[in-house]
C-alpha positions, 0 to 999 in steps of 0.5 A, a space after each residue: 510539425 505536429 498538427 491536430 487532425 480531428 476533422 481529417 481522421 473522421 473524414 478518413 474513417 467515414 470514407 474507409 467505413 471503419 471496417 475493423 473493430 480497432 478503426 471502429 474503437 478509434 472512431 468512437 474515441 474521436 466521436 467522444 471528442 478525443 483530439 487526434 494528433 500526428 506524430 513528428 520525428 523528434 524524440 523528447 530529450 533529457 529524460 530524468 533518471 533520478 529514481 527513489 525506487 530503482 527499476 530493478 527493485 520492487 521495494 518500497 512499494 511507493 517511491 513517493 511517500 514515507 509509510 510504515 506499520 502496514 495492514 491490508 484488506 482485500 476487496 473486489 479482487 484488489 488488495 488495499 494497504 494502509 499504513 502510518 503516514 510518516 510523510 506527514 511528519 516528514 512534511 512538517 519537520 523537513 530533511 534535517 528533522 526527526 520522526 518523532 511521529 507526533 505530527 501524524 494524524 492521518 493514514 496513507 492508503 495504496 492498492 494493487 491487483 498484481 503486487 508490483 503496480 501500486 495505486 496511490 489513493 492519498 490519505 485518510 484524514 483521521 483527525 477530521 474524522 475523529 477530532 479527539 485523537 492525539 495521533 493515528 498510528 499503526 492501523 489494522 483493518 478488517 471487513 465483513 458483509 453485514 445485515 444490510 448486505 454491504 461490506 463494512 470496514 472497520 479500521 482500528 488505529 493507535 491513538 499515540 500510546 494511550 489506546 485504540 480508536 476505530 473508524 468505519 466505512 462501507 468502501 475501502 476508500 471512505 468516506 469514514 466515520 466515527 462510530 464511537 466519538 471516543 477511543 475503543 481502548 484507553 489506558 484507564 479502560 477497566 480491566 486493563 490494569 497492568 498494560 500501560 500502553 494498550 496500542 498497536 492493535 491487530 484485529 482478525 475475523 474468524 470463520 464464525 464471523 467473530 471479531 478479535 483484537 490484540 494489543 499492548 506495549 510497555 511493561 507491567 509493574 513486576 514484569 521482566 524483560 523475558 515476560 513483560 506481561 502486557 500483551 492482551 486479547 479480547 473478543 469484539 462484540 457483534 458490532 465490532 466496536 464493543 467487547 464481548 469478553 474480558 481482557 486476556 493476557 497472551 504470555 508473549 516472551 520478550 514482547 515489545 509492541 506490534 500485535 497482529 492477528 490472523 485466522 488460518 485453518 481453524 487456528 488463531 495466529 498471533 504475531 508480535 515484535 519482540 524487544 531489543 533486550 538481551 536473550 538471558 532468560 529462556 524457558 521454551 523447549 523446542 524453540 530457539 531464542 528469538 533474534 533482536 527486534 524480529 517478529 515472533 508468533 504464537 498459536 491457539 484454538 482457544 484465545 481466551 485461555 492464556 495457558 493455551 497460547 504456544 510459542 512457535 518461532 520468530 519468522 521475520 528478522 528486523 530489516 536491518 539483518 537484510 541490509 535495509 537498515 535497522 528500525 522498529 519492526 511492524 508487520 502484517 501477514 496477509 493471504 492474497 490470490 493464494 499467496 502469503 505476503 509479509 508486509 512491513 517497513 524499512 528505511 529503504 526509501 530514506 536511504 535511496 533518497 539520500 536526503 534524511 536520516 531522521 528515521 522515515 520509514 517506507 512500506 515494503 512487501 515480500 512473499 512468505 511461505 506458510 504451511 496452512 496445515 501445520 502452521 509452520 512459517 518459514 523464517 524470512 527477511 526483507 529484500 530489495 526485490 519485493 513480490 513477483 507480479 501475479 497478473 499482467 496489466 490490461 492496456 485495453 482497460 482505462 488505467 489510472 495515471 496514479 497507478 505505477 511501479 516507480 516514477 521520477 519527477 512525479 507530483 500529484 493532483 488532489 481532491 481534498 486528501 484523495 489523489 485523483 491524477 499524477 503531475 510532471 514536476 520537471 522536464 523529462 518525468 517518467 512513469 514506469 508501469 511494469 508488465 503490460 500485456 498487449 497480446 498477439 493482435 496488438 495495440 492500434 492506438 494510444 489514448 490519454 486524458 490529460 491536461 497541460 501543454 507539451 508531449 506524452 510519449 510511450 516508450 517500451 522496455 526502457 526509458 531511453 527507447 524510441 517512442 512507440 506512441 506520442 500525443 501532444 496536449 494543449 488544454 487547461 482542462 482534462 481533454 482526451 487525445 489519441 494517437 494511431 500506431 504506425 506499428 502495432 505493439 504486441 507481447 508483454 512490455 514494461 511501459 514508460 510514459 514520458 512527459 516533456 514538460 512541467 505542469 502536465 497532468 495525466 488522469 488516465 491512459 489506455 490502448 486500443 
């Protein structure tokens, strides 16, 4: 029978003098009100094994939410990824419905510092921030330190197919504000004649601190399949919410949508999704015709010179070519911690869940080779594996419950639209955290901040393994709980956090 031993542990700690650093740390937690619970020998039975995201696969990023059209920005060593909130549409129409995108008026946010474990932050309620919108799709985000010394974030998004809006913040998670109270770009904006769908913004900031925006969609009057004539680029004003140039055409062959901008080694790199049309016409020597609905790229050093843009290649095939389901194609090329990544969406979660065929997309990521000197990008496709882990998780830091690799049976606790904790929705719920490094000295105790009633177990390297630590919780409000280890945990492990019962909420966990 497990007993709570708060007073007993305190008396033992005093009598022993807390000679070791670990004992001192354990005693400090107890002094802070953490309840020490003693292990019993009964292992939780009936662990769920229904993973929407398989344990061996890094894609999709989220096993819980449908999301698409990614963009990303780095801040304080973390990479924040934003996307069209397909899950909002899914919740509105259900398993039998279709993704028409009509209900989507928010953006989803994730972050990581190791490329395999992702924090689920919730959504940005764009409709509340900017009530004039029709929808919020396909975001593009950049940041810049301004004169006030703060980092300002500029988040552009498609207002349906009619234009582009922008919201701003001084934190990647908000709060967000609407600086214009109207679209930045609209279908009837002066100078945009011949661009019927000025949406899907792609934004970058160059080495001079100047902002640039590309966008476009549809086909201008007199345009052809080969040259639709609707891709546009402009220089943004110093305030990032106005323009400092005219709108200039990028002559992108077989252009369809999904504009993207990067600035690499003094060169502007424009990526776009080319169409499904047959490649009958082709006039570019030294480059092959792009595959249908793949991502192609062009480069220049003078973006406002229409004729300076050079078509280079198509370099990211449609995910259907990789066996992850055909769909539209929208990507974001991003350098993080010295490596380039291709963020994109696939139908992988929809296929894995097996509950819908409505066209609900999921964010994915793969590493992609980029030669910064020649600007050659190695053609790459999507995969199940995803990115490799670039750093191990520190178990001795306080880790949020909503950061993980994959889960079964997990729900979330919200503060408005922000996710604040994870919650078990069934007996045997599991959270998996990949690549946790306990070091050579090892962990002496395990702590959680949690509420609910039941048992939380830590298992190493397999959800079926014998538990290494366990705490028994019983509180209606968040309470700290601690368990001493009978044997120290050392080395690198995948950590499985197992819940015995429904409605148990985990705010954070930490080892000592």
